[in-house]
N, C-alpha and C positions, 0 to 999 in steps of 0.2 A: 504494500500500500504506500503510495507516494503522498507526501504532504509538503505543502509550501507554507512557510511561515511569514509573519508580518515583516520581519527584517528583510527577507528576500524581496518581497514586494516593494518595500521602501528603497532598497538598493537599486532595483530595476527602474523604479520611478525616478530616482535621482539621475541614473544614467540616461534616461529618456527625457530628462529635464521637465518632469511632470510634478506638479504639486499634489500631494496626497496626504490626507489627514489619517489619524489612527483608525477611525471608524471605516473609512474607505479601504484602507490597507487590510483591515480585518475581513471585510466582506469579499474583497478581491482575492485574498489568500484562500478563503473557503471555497469560492467559486472555481478557482484554478485547480485546487486540490480535487474537487468533485469531477472536473473534466478529465484530469489525469487518471483518476481512479476508473472512470468510465472507459478510457482508452485502454488501460491495463486489462479490464474485464473483457473488452472486445478482443484484445490480442490473445486471450486464453481460450477463445472459442475454438472448438474442433472443426476445422474446415477441410479436413483431409479428403473426404468423399464428396465435397461440393465442387461442381464444375461450373464454369462461367456460362451464363445463359446465352450470350451473344457477343460477337466481336466484329466490329465494322471491317476489320482487315480480312475476315474470312469471306467476305462478299466478293464474288467474281463477276462483276458487271462488265458486259461488253459495251464499248462505247458506241454511241449512235453515229450515224453518218453525218458528216458535216455538210449539210445541204440547206439551201435557202428554202424556208417554209412559208414565208409571207411575201407579198408583193410590195414594191416600193410605194408608199403612200405619202411621201414627203410633201408634194404639192397640195394634196387634200388637207393635210394637217396644218400646213402653213396658212391656208385660207381661214382656219379657225383662230389664228393668232390675231390679237389687236393690231399689231404692226410687225412687218417683216421686210427684210431687204436682202437681196442676193442669196436667198435660200436659208437665211438665219432669222431667228426671233430677235426682235428689238425690245429691249427692256429699258425702263427709266434709269438714269444714272443715280446711284445711291451714295457715291463717294465723290466729293469735290476736290 
């Protein structure tokens, strides 16, 4: 069982240049101790017969053909713009 005391919390807080009072260091030490104990408990779980459910690297996808699937609609889309010039959308200047 791992425990973190208030002195360790105060030392780390000092190194991180954090102000921490006695009550905060006490609650922080308790919370960190709780997390570390949970991690220890998880590490003791028997996972010998457990296999991963899925792995994205196991997927053998074949790449699709690199072919044009839509027609050029540039002129039709430019007609929808409030203003355009030379095939480009014109927008108001925002930086002077």
